[in-house]
PQR file of N, CA, C, O and H, with PARSE charges and radii, in Angstrom:
ATOM      1  N   MET A   1     -35.488 153.071   5.938 -0.4000 1.5000
ATOM      2  CA  MET A   1     -36.593 153.875   5.857 -0.0000 2.0000
ATOM      3  C   MET A   1     -36.937 154.533   7.872  0.5500 1.7000
ATOM      4  O   MET A   1     -36.530 154.033   8.921 -0.5500 1.4000
ATOM      5  N   THR A   2     -37.827 155.793   7.635 -0.4000 1.5000
ATOM      6  CA  THR A   2     -37.604 156.291   8.680 -0.0000 2.0000
ATOM      7  C   THR A   2     -39.152 156.866   9.506  0.5500 1.7000
ATOM      8  O   THR A   2     -39.942 157.157   8.607 -0.5500 1.4000
ATOM      9  H   THR A   2     -38.157 156.199   6.783  0.4000 1.0000
ATOM     10  N   GLY A   3     -39.366 156.947   9.974 -0.4000 1.5000
ATOM     11  CA  GLY A   3     -41.109 157.238  10.994 -0.0000 2.0000
ATOM     12  C   GLY A   3     -41.309 155.777  11.046  0.5500 1.7000
ATOM     13  O   GLY A   3     -40.512 154.838  11.018 -0.5500 1.4000
ATOM     14  H   GLY A   3     -38.724 156.711  10.704  0.4000 1.0000
ATOM     15  N   GLU A   4     -42.436 155.837  11.118 -0.4000 1.5000
ATOM     16  CA  GLU A   4     -43.342 154.508  10.964 -0.0000 2.0000
ATOM     17  C   GLU A   4     -42.949 153.247  10.586  0.5500 1.7000
ATOM     18  O   GLU A   4     -43.422 152.239  11.111 -0.5500 1.4000
ATOM     19  H   GLU A   4     -43.083 156.599  11.141  0.4000 1.0000
ATOM     20  N   TRP A   5     -41.629 153.210   9.201 -0.4000 1.5000
ATOM     21  CA  TRP A   5     -41.325 152.248   8.194 -0.0000 2.0000
ATOM     22  C   TRP A   5     -39.481 152.077   9.008  0.5500 1.7000
ATOM     23  O   TRP A   5     -38.478 151.629   8.451 -0.5500 1.4000
ATOM     24  H   TRP A   5     -41.245 154.029   8.774  0.4000 1.0000
ATOM     25  N   LYS A   6     -39.613 152.629  10.473 -0.4000 1.5000
ATOM     26  CA  LYS A   6     -37.768 153.230  10.377 -0.0000 2.0000
ATOM     27  C   LYS A   6     -37.390 151.392  10.840  0.5500 1.7000
ATOM     28  O   LYS A   6     -36.294 151.460  11.395 -0.5500 1.4000
ATOM     29  H   LYS A   6     -40.428 152.992  10.926  0.4000 1.0000
ATOM     30  N   ASP A   7     -37.614 150.656  10.833 -0.4000 1.5000
ATOM     31  CA  ASP A   7     -37.215 149.191  10.615 -0.0000 2.0000
ATOM     32  C   ASP A   7     -37.097 147.997   9.739  0.5500 1.7000
ATOM     33  O   ASP A   7     -36.679 146.841   9.792 -0.5500 1.4000
ATOM     34  H   ASP A   7     -38.504 150.601  10.382  0.4000 1.0000
ATOM     35  N   CYS A   8     -37.743 148.942   8.788 -0.4000 1.5000
ATOM     36  CA  CYS A   8     -37.992 148.142   7.510 -0.0000 2.0000
ATOM     37  C   CYS A   8     -37.310 148.178   5.921  0.5500 1.7000
ATOM     38  O   CYS A   8     -36.483 149.089   5.951 -0.5500 1.4000
ATOM     39  H   CYS A   8     -38.083 149.882   8.746  0.4000 1.0000
ATOM     40  N   ARG A   9     -37.318 147.811   5.116 -0.4000 1.5000
ATOM     41  CA  ARG A   9     -36.702 148.340   3.974 -0.0000 2.0000
ATOM     42  C   ARG A   9     -38.294 147.921   2.738  0.5500 1.7000
ATOM     43  O   ARG A   9     -39.377 147.349   2.858 -0.5500 1.4000
ATOM     44  H   ARG A   9     -37.990 147.070   5.092  0.4000 1.0000
ATOM     45  N   ASP A  10     -37.342 148.798   1.375 -0.4000 1.5000
ATOM     46  CA  ASP A  10     -38.758 148.727   0.519 -0.0000 2.0000
ATOM     47  C   ASP A  10     -37.694 148.320  -0.967  0.5500 1.7000
ATOM     48  O   ASP A  10     -36.520 148.627  -1.173 -0.5500 1.4000
ATOM     49  H   ASP A  10     -36.462 149.263   1.277  0.4000 1.0000
ATOM     50  N   CYS A  11     -38.509 147.653  -1.686 -0.4000 1.5000
ATOM     51  CA  CYS A  11     -38.433 147.126  -2.986 -0.0000 2.0000
ATOM     52  C   CYS A  11     -39.366 147.343  -3.694  0.5500 1.7000
ATOM     53  O   CYS A  11     -40.438 146.782  -3.465 -0.5500 1.4000
ATOM     54  H   CYS A  11     -39.463 147.405  -1.518  0.4000 1.0000
ATOM     55  N   HIS A  12     -39.152 148.611  -5.222 -0.4000 1.5000
ATOM     56  CA  HIS A  12     -39.641 148.440  -6.015 -0.0000 2.0000
ATOM     57  C   HIS A  12     -40.040 147.686  -7.123  0.5500 1.7000
ATOM     58  O   HIS A  12     -39.387 147.365  -8.116 -0.5500 1.4000
ATOM     59  H   HIS A  12     -38.282 149.067  -5.408  0.4000 1.0000
ATOM     60  N   ILE A  13     -41.922 147.297  -6.635 -0.4000 1.5000
ATOM     61  CA  ILE A  13     -41.978 146.337  -7.946 -0.0000 2.0000
ATOM     62  C   ILE A  13     -41.827 147.038  -9.040  0.5500 1.7000
ATOM     63  O   ILE A  13     -41.040 146.597  -9.879 -0.5500 1.4000
ATOM     64  H   ILE A  13     -42.452 147.557  -5.828  0.4000 1.0000
ATOM     65  N   LYS A  14     -42.658 148.506  -9.349 -0.4000 1.5000
ATOM     66  CA  LYS A  14     -42.877 149.111 -10.540 -0.0000 2.0000
ATOM     67  C   LYS A  14     -42.495 150.378 -10.254  0.5500 1.7000
ATOM     68  O   LYS A  14     -42.038 150.438  -9.113 -0.5500 1.4000
ATOM     69  H   LYS A  14     -43.297 148.864  -8.668  0.4000 1.0000
ATOM     70  N   PRO A  15     -42.495 151.403 -10.818 -0.5600 1.5000
ATOM     71  CA  PRO A  15     -41.971 152.796 -11.505  0.2800 2.0000
ATOM     72  C   PRO A  15     -43.137 152.986  -9.676  0.5500 1.7000
ATOM     73  O   PRO A  15     -42.623 153.302  -8.603 -0.5500 1.4000
ATOM     74  N   ASP A  16     -44.833 152.652  -9.888 -0.4000 1.5000
ATOM     75  CA  ASP A  16     -45.165 153.045  -8.541 -0.0000 2.0000
ATOM     76  C   ASP A  16     -46.013 152.271  -7.685  0.5500 1.7000
ATOM     77  O   ASP A  16     -47.051 152.645  -7.139 -0.5500 1.4000
ATOM     78  H   ASP A  16     -45.251 152.396 -10.760  0.4000 1.0000
ATOM     79  N   LEU A  17     -45.358 150.949  -7.619 -0.4000 1.5000
ATOM     80  CA  LEU A  17     -45.725 150.152  -6.793 -0.0000 2.0000
ATOM     81  C   LEU A  17     -44.445 149.811  -5.697  0.5500 1.7000
ATOM     82  O   LEU A  17     -43.286 149.579  -6.044 -0.5500 1.4000
ATOM     83  H   LEU A  17     -44.515 150.645  -8.063  0.4000 1.0000
ATOM     84  N   VAL A  18     -44.894 149.836  -4.453 -0.4000 1.5000
ATOM     85  CA  VAL A  18     -43.575 149.025  -3.540 -0.0000 2.0000
ATOM     86  C   VAL A  18     -43.754 147.979  -2.650  0.5500 1.7000
ATOM     87  O   VAL A  18     -44.789 147.767  -2.019 -0.5500 1.4000
ATOM     88  H   VAL A  18     -45.835 150.024  -4.171  0.4000 1.0000
ATOM     89  N   LEU A  19     -42.761 147.344  -2.608 -0.4000 1.5000
ATOM     90  CA  LEU A  19     -43.311 146.075  -1.496 -0.0000 2.0000
ATOM     91  C   LEU A  19     -42.565 147.192   0.407  0.5500 1.7000
ATOM     92  O   LEU A  19     -41.542 147.877   0.439 -0.5500 1.4000
ATOM     93  H   LEU A  19     -41.920 147.516  -3.121  0.4000 1.0000
ATOM     94  N   ILE A  20     -43.443 146.969   1.490 -0.4000 1.5000
ATOM     95  CA  ILE A  20     -42.647 147.135   2.153 -0.0000 2.0000
ATOM     96  C   ILE A  20     -41.950 146.042   3.160  0.5500 1.7000
ATOM     97  O   ILE A  20     -42.873 145.258   3.384 -0.5500 1.4000
ATOM     98  H   ILE A  20     -44.274 146.413   1.463  0.4000 1.0000
ATOM     99  N   TYR A  21     -41.077 145.695   3.708 -0.4000 1.5000
ATOM    100  CA  TYR A  21     -40.770 144.433   4.091 -0.0000 2.0000
ATOM    101  C   TYR A  21     -39.885 144.311   5.629  0.5500 1.7000
ATOM    102  O   TYR A  21     -39.216 145.307   5.906 -0.5500 1.4000
ATOM    103  H   TYR A  21     -40.327 146.332   3.526  0.4000 1.0000
ATOM    104  N   ARG A  22     -39.867 143.672   6.178 -0.4000 1.5000
ATOM    105  CA  ARG A  22     -38.825 143.392   7.279 -0.0000 2.0000
ATOM    106  C   ARG A  22     -37.583 142.113   7.725  0.5500 1.7000
ATOM    107  O   ARG A  22     -37.873 140.931   7.912 -0.5500 1.4000
ATOM    108  H   ARG A  22     -40.410 142.863   5.953  0.4000 1.0000
ATOM    109  N   LYS A  23     -36.432 142.596   7.812 -0.4000 1.5000
ATOM    110  CA  LYS A  23     -35.489 140.786   7.722 -0.0000 2.0000
ATOM    111  C   LYS A  23     -36.014 140.934   9.206  0.5500 1.7000
ATOM    112  O   LYS A  23     -36.222 141.778  10.078 -0.5500 1.4000
ATOM    113  H   LYS A  23     -36.196 143.556   7.660  0.4000 1.0000
ATOM    114  N   GLN A  24     -36.126 139.104   8.850 -0.4000 1.5000
ATOM    115  CA  GLN A  24     -36.399 138.672  10.244 -0.0000 2.0000
ATOM    116  C   GLN A  24     -34.954 137.434  10.520  0.5500 1.7000
ATOM    117  O   GLN A  24     -34.980 136.207  10.426 -0.5500 1.4000
ATOM    118  H   GLN A  24     -35.957 138.419   8.143  0.4000 1.0000
ATOM    119  N   GLY A  25     -34.220 138.022  10.747 -0.4000 1.5000
ATOM    120  CA  GLY A  25     -33.383 136.556  10.864 -0.0000 2.0000
ATOM    121  C   GLY A  25     -32.209 136.767   9.307  0.5500 1.7000
ATOM    122  O   GLY A  25     -32.003 137.706   8.537 -0.5500 1.4000
ATOM    123  H   GLY A  25     -34.200 139.019  10.824  0.4000 1.0000
ATOM    124  N   GLU A  26     -31.632 135.249   9.430 -0.4000 1.5000
ATOM    125  CA  GLU A  26     -30.758 135.308   8.165 -0.0000 2.0000
ATOM    126  C   GLU A  26     -31.528 134.934   7.307  0.5500 1.7000
ATOM    127  O   GLU A  26     -31.163 135.565   6.315 -0.5500 1.4000
ATOM    128  H   GLU A  26     -31.800 134.486  10.055  0.4000 1.0000
ATOM    129  N   ASP A  27     -32.548 134.182   6.961 -0.4000 1.5000
ATOM    130  CA  ASP A  27     -33.194 133.470   6.276 -0.0000 2.0000
ATOM    131  C   ASP A  27     -34.659 133.933   6.026  0.5500 1.7000
ATOM    132  O   ASP A  27     -35.086 133.468   4.970 -0.5500 1.4000
ATOM    133  H   ASP A  27     -32.845 133.669   7.767  0.4000 1.0000
ATOM    134  N   GLU A  28     -35.773 134.905   6.855 -0.4000 1.5000
ATOM    135  CA  GLU A  28     -36.902 135.151   6.519 -0.0000 2.0000
ATOM    136  C   GLU A  28     -36.978 136.662   6.370  0.5500 1.7000
ATOM    137  O   GLU A  28     -36.129 137.552   6.432 -0.5500 1.4000
ATOM    138  H   GLU A  28     -35.426 135.283   7.713  0.4000 1.0000
ATOM    139  N   LEU A  29     -38.206 136.646   6.165 -0.4000 1.5000
ATOM    140  CA  LEU A  29     -38.715 138.531   5.413 -0.0000 2.0000
ATOM    141  C   LEU A  29     -40.098 138.160   6.258  0.5500 1.7000
ATOM    142  O   LEU A  29     -40.615 137.070   6.502 -0.5500 1.4000
ATOM    143  H   LEU A  29     -38.896 135.924   6.115  0.4000 1.0000
ATOM    144  N   GLN A  30     -40.439 139.369   6.566 -0.4000 1.5000
ATOM    145  CA  GLN A  30     -41.510 139.534   7.293 -0.0000 2.0000
ATOM    146  C   GLN A  30     -42.233 140.967   5.841  0.5500 1.7000
ATOM    147  O   GLN A  30     -41.883 142.119   5.585 -0.5500 1.4000
ATOM    148  H   GLN A  30     -40.019 140.255   6.368  0.4000 1.0000
ATOM    149  N   LEU A  31     -43.417 139.958   5.208 -0.4000 1.5000
ATOM    150  CA  LEU A  31     -43.632 141.301   4.134 -0.0000 2.0000
ATOM    151  C   LEU A  31     -44.823 142.323   4.852  0.5500 1.7000
ATOM    152  O   LEU A  31     -45.676 141.774   5.550 -0.5500 1.4000
ATOM    153  H   LEU A  31     -43.702 139.022   5.416  0.4000 1.0000
ATOM    154  N   VAL A  32     -44.859 143.611   4.694 -0.4000 1.5000
ATOM    155  CA  VAL A  32     -45.437 144.473   5.899 -0.0000 2.0000
ATOM    156  C   VAL A  32     -46.385 145.622   5.645  0.5500 1.7000
ATOM    157  O   VAL A  32     -46.951 146.180   6.585 -0.5500 1.4000
ATOM    158  H   VAL A  32     -44.166 144.056   4.127  0.4000 1.0000
ATOM    159  N   ARG A  33     -46.655 146.161   3.769 -0.4000 1.5000
ATOM    160  CA  ARG A  33     -47.134 146.338   2.809 -0.0000 2.0000
ATOM    161  C   ARG A  33     -46.942 146.283   1.623  0.5500 1.7000
ATOM    162  O   ARG A  33     -45.881 146.076   1.034 -0.5500 1.4000
ATOM    163  H   ARG A  33     -46.196 145.708   3.005  0.4000 1.0000
ATOM    164  N   LEU A  34     -48.527 146.568   0.989 -0.4000 1.5000
ATOM    165  CA  LEU A  34     -47.863 146.563  -0.866 -0.0000 2.0000
ATOM    166  C   LEU A  34     -48.429 147.759  -1.265  0.5500 1.7000
ATOM    167  O   LEU A  34     -49.652 147.734  -1.124 -0.5500 1.4000
ATOM    168  H   LEU A  34     -49.388 146.736   1.467  0.4000 1.0000
ATOM    169  N   GLY A  35     -47.982 148.842  -1.728 -0.4000 1.5000
ATOM    170  CA  GLY A  35     -48.767 149.584  -2.441 -0.0000 2.0000
ATOM    171  C   GLY A  35     -47.928 150.936  -3.172  0.5500 1.7000
ATOM    172  O   GLY A  35     -46.701 151.044  -3.161 -0.5500 1.4000
ATOM    173  H   GLY A  35     -46.989 148.863  -1.842  0.4000 1.0000
ATOM    174  N   SER A  36     -48.604 151.640  -3.618 -0.4000 1.5000
ATOM    175  CA  SER A  36     -48.372 153.116  -4.356 -0.0000 2.0000
ATOM    176  C   SER A  36     -47.331 153.766  -3.192  0.5500 1.7000
ATOM    177  O   SER A  36     -47.075 153.239  -2.109 -0.5500 1.4000
ATOM    178  H   SER A  36     -49.600 151.552  -3.627  0.4000 1.0000
ATOM    179  N   HIS A  37     -46.815 155.006  -3.678 -0.4000 1.5000
ATOM    180  CA  HIS A  37     -46.193 155.804  -3.120 -0.0000 2.0000
ATOM    181  C   HIS A  37     -46.998 156.627  -1.976  0.5500 1.7000
ATOM    182  O   HIS A  37     -46.741 156.834  -0.790 -0.5500 1.4000
ATOM    183  H   HIS A  37     -47.022 155.435  -4.558  0.4000 1.0000
ATOM    184  N   SER A  38     -47.899 156.950  -2.674 -0.4000 1.5000
ATOM    185  CA  SER A  38     -49.106 158.171  -2.129 -0.0000 2.0000
ATOM    186  C   SER A  38     -49.868 157.053  -0.936  0.5500 1.7000
ATOM    187  O   SER A  38     -49.963 157.435   0.231 -0.5500 1.4000
ATOM    188  H   SER A  38     -48.107 156.782  -3.637  0.4000 1.0000
ATOM    189  N   GLU A  39     -50.290 155.921  -1.272 -0.4000 1.5000
ATOM    190  CA  GLU A  39     -50.921 154.660  -0.429 -0.0000 2.0000
ATOM    191  C   GLU A  39     -50.353 154.552   0.707  0.5500 1.7000
ATOM    192  O   GLU A  39     -50.928 154.493   1.793 -0.5500 1.4000
ATOM    193  H   GLU A  39     -50.212 155.611  -2.220  0.4000 1.0000
ATOM    194  N   LEU A  40     -48.721 154.508   0.425 -0.4000 1.5000
ATOM    195  CA  LEU A  40     -48.068 154.127   1.877 -0.0000 2.0000
ATOM    196  C   LEU A  40     -47.017 155.462   2.409  0.5500 1.7000
ATOM    197  O   LEU A  40     -46.010 155.452   3.118 -0.5500 1.4000
ATOM    198  H   LEU A  40     -48.253 154.556  -0.458  0.4000 1.0000
ATOM    199  N   GLY A  41     -47.737 156.552   1.735 -0.4000 1.5000
ATOM    200  CA  GLY A  41     -47.045 158.024   2.308 -0.0000 2.0000
ATOM    201  C   GLY A  41     -45.559 158.489   1.922  0.5500 1.7000
ATOM    202  O   GLY A  41     -45.033 159.562   2.217 -0.5500 1.4000
ATOM    203  H   GLY A  41     -48.554 156.560   1.159  0.4000 1.0000
ATOM    204  N   LEU A  42     -45.192 157.779   1.434 -0.4000 1.5000
ATOM    205  CA  LEU A  42     -43.814 157.858   0.908 -0.0000 2.0000
ATOM    206  C   LEU A  42     -43.458 159.192   0.303  0.5500 1.7000
ATOM    207  O   LEU A  42     -42.336 159.377  -0.169 -0.5500 1.4000
ATOM    208  H   LEU A  42     -45.620 156.907   1.195  0.4000 1.0000
TER
END
């Protein structure tokens, strides 16, 4: 991802529901945001 989400990854839960997260080491995820494409500015 780019911009404010440059260190993040995304996972599409439903067609317009996206989870933004970061990997923190080998076995930890930091959940950053959950929302629609328009809410997240994607």
